[in-house]
N, C-alpha and C positions, 0 to 999 in steps of 0.2 A: 590581246583581244579587246580589253577595255578601251585602250587608246583608239582602236579601229572603230569601236562602237561610238565613242565620243565624236570622232571625225565624221562618221556617218550622220550622227544627230545634227552636227553643225552644218553639214552640207544640206540636209533636209530643211533646216530652219532658214538658211540663206536662200535655198531654192524657193521656199514658200514666199519669203519676202520679195524675191526677184519676180516671182509670178504675179504677186499683188501689184508691184510697180508696173509690170508690163501691161496689166489690165487697167492701168490708170487709176488705181485706188488712191484716194486722198486721205491722209491721216490728220485727224483733228485732236489737239490737246486742249481740253476745256478746263480753265482755271476755276477754282471754287473758293473755299475758305477753310476755316477750322473744321475738323471732323465732328465737333460738338455742335455745330450750327446747322442751318438749313441748306446753305449753298452746296455742301458736299453731297448729301444724299440726292439733291435735285440734279446736280451735274452728273453724278454717277448714273442716275436713272436716264438722263438724256443720252449719255454715251451708249447705254444699253439699247435704247430705242434706235439710235443710229446704226449700231452694229447688227441689230436684228432686222434692219430694213432691207438689206441686200441691195443697197443703192450705189455700191462702189465706194463707200466711205468706211473708214475705221476710226473709232473715237475712243479716247480714254479721259477720265476725269482725274484731276490732280488737286490734292489739298494744298492750299497756299495761305499766305498771310492775310488774304482778303482783298477788298476793292482796290486800294491804292497799289498794292503789289501787282494785282492783275492788270491794271492799266499800264503800268510800266513794262510788264512782261509782254503784253500785246505789242507795245511800241517797239520792243527789242526783237520780237519774233519768237520769243520763248514760249508764248501761248498763241493759239490760233483763235480762241474764243474764250469768254469768261462770263461769270455772273458777277454783277457789281451794283452798288447803290447808284441810282440815276444821278444824284447830285455829284458824286465823285466822278462819274463818267463825264458829266458836263464840264467839270473843272479841268479834267485831263484834256478834253477836246478843245477847250478855250485857252488852256495854259494859265489858269488863274486859280484863286481860292485856296489852294494848298501849296505849301512850300515845295513839295515834291514835283509840282507841275509848273511852277512859276517860270514863265519865259520859254516853256517847252510844249507849246500847243501841239497836240497830235490830231491834225486835220484828217487823218486817215481812219479814225475811229468811226465805226458804223453800228447802229442799233439793229438787233434782230427781233426782239420782242420784250415788252414789259411783262413781268411774271406775277408778282404779288407784292403787297405792302410789307415793308420792313419796319417793324414797330419798335420805337424806343422803349426798352424795358429799363426802368430804374428800380433796382431791387435792393432793399435795405434789410439788415438783420433787425428783428423786432427789438432785441435788447439794446440797439443803438439809439433808440428814441427818435429816429428819423421818420417823419411823416410827410414832409414837404421838401421841395427842392431847396428852399431856403435853409432847411435844417442840415444840409450837407456842409455848411460852413464849419471849418475846423475838424472835419471827419476824414477818415482814411477811405478814399474812393477809387475803385478800379475804373479807369476811363478808356480802356482799350489799348491795343498795341500802338506803339509810336507810329504816327502817320496813317493810322487806320481810319476807315469811315466812321467807326464808333467814336474815336477820339474827336473828330471834327464835329459830330453831332453833340457830344458832351459839351464841347466848348461853346457851341451856338446856343444850346439850351441854358447853360449856366449864365451866359451873357444876358439872355432874356430876363433872368431873375436878378440881374445886377451883380453877378458873381463871376469870378475867374478862377483858373486853376490855382492861382496863388492864395486864394481864400480857403482852399481845402487844407485840412491838416496834413494830408499827404495825397498827391496825385499818383496813383499806381498805374504805370503803363505796362500792362502784361496781356498775354493772350487770354481768351475766354477760359480755357482749361486751367490756367494758372489762377485766374480770378476765382474760379470755383473753390480751389484749394484755400486761397486766402480767406474767402468768406467762411468756409467750414472751420478753419483754424482760428477764427476770430482775429485775423490780422488785417481784415478789411471790414469796414462798416457798411459799405454800399457798392453797387456795381452798375455801370452803364453798359448796355448791350443793344445794338440795333440789329434786330433779327426777326424772322418770321415767328408768329405766335405758335407755341408748341415746341420751340427749340429744346433739344435735350439738355443743353447747358443750364437753361433757366429751370427746367423741370428737376434737374439733379440738385440744384441749390435748394429749391423748395421742398424736395423730399428729405433733405438732410439737415436743414436749418429752418427755424421759424422766421418767416420773412414778411415784410410789407412791400407791396408794389406801390411806388411813389407816383402820384399823378402829375401830369403836365397839362395844365388846363387854364381857363380864364383868360385874363388880359395878356398874360405872358405867352400863352399858346398863340393868341391872335397876333401879337407883335412878331413872334417867330415866323409864322406863316406869311405875314405881310413882307417881312424882310427877305425870307428865303422861300420862294414860291414852290420849291420842290416838296415842301412838307404839306401834309394833309392831316386833319384830325382823325384819330382812330381810337376806338374804345376796345381795350383788352377785355374780352368776355369774362364774366364771372366763372369761376371754377376751371379756368384755363390751366391753372397750376394749383398744387396743394396749398391750402391756407388762404387762397385768394377768393373770398366768398362773394365779392361784389364787383361790378364792372369798374374798370379803372381807365379814366380818360388819359390819352397820350397823343403822340404825334407819330407820323410814319413817313418814310421816303419809299421809293419803289425799287425792288430788285429787278434788274434788267439783264438780259442776255445780249452781249455785244461781241463784235468781231472787228475786222479792219478790211480795208480795200485790198490787202494782200491776198485775201481769200477770194477765189473766183465767184462770179455770179452763179455758175452751175453748181459749185460745191455748196454754197450757202443755201441755194434753192432746194437741193437734195436734203440737206440737213434740216431745213425748215419743214419739209414734207415728212421726214422721218420722225421729228420730235413733235410737231404741232399738227400733223395731218388729221389726227383724231383728238378732239378736245377731251374725250374720255381718257385716253392714254396719258396725256400730259397731266390731267387732274389727278390721276392715280399715283403720281410720283411722290406727292407729299400733301398733307392737309392744307398747308398754306396755298398750294395751287388749287386743290379741290374746292376750297372756299372762296377763291378770288379770281382765278384765271378765266378769261374768255377772249375771243378774238377782238371784240370792240375795245376792251381795256388794254389789250396787248399793244395798241398803237397810240395810246394816250400817255403823255408825259415823257416822250422819248427824249433822251439827253443829247443825242447826235442823230444825223440823218439816217434813214433806213438804208441798209445795204440793198443794192439792186436785186439780189436774190431773195431777200425778205419782202421787198416791194412786190416782186412778181408773185410770190406766194399769197400775200394778203389781198392783192387785186383779184386773184383767182377765187378767193373766199368771199368776194363781193364787197370788200371794204373800199371806201373812198380815201385812198392814201396817195401820197406823192413824195 
């Protein structure tokens, strides 16, 4: 009887899938990042908006290694869309900047929308004595996963201060979750993380360890922005995290939703309407979106051309895009 029940369940599942395919349902897998960052809850929320729209699309969000992984996974067809840093998307599109993309330009990458600023957080244990980027020399510093967007940002910022990874006491290439543990266990003195303000990883460190937020400002920030125009100045508001009593100047890149030409104009247009049709709905997904997203900003700083489906959507919203 049990076997018959299992067989019947299997038939029903297959039948549902077949019916969905027969109705022309498009399935979207959206790449995000670590579950402790902002990408994951944003992508999960977007998938829910798609699934609730009744537009003939089904979506799911997948936790991944972040921007660089996502670009490679879109190129291979493993992902249909993803959230990623706009600088990393640009490097993938052009086949430059990062070793992972050298000589492998993905001209099929397409932008859907710019979402929110991804702010460089440089968090240091108070007992480490680190108050400036220059103080990182000789210290144990979490610089992000190997090949991640955060690692690239850390390299570029250190360079602006005349430092390299070799100047650190130890360059720790680990995930944000592992970085939290290292900071808590006093096995790391500081941590780089490019992420939306309010990320749970940073909040968790600040709740469990006395920390300083290290500024990126002055001539060094100016030279960084001049050399890498993806960056903008961004002030981390006071009281964003426990123990951070004053505004901290830093820099930011932009989190961007991207896809490729492999996804049809119709599918992307339906996804755009489901996710971005109401500014209120998309702002409700996360504070980073609530405080920063609007249609005008969504088409500024695009790292690759707009997908035709996204172009159609924004034109209907009255924006002058091409």
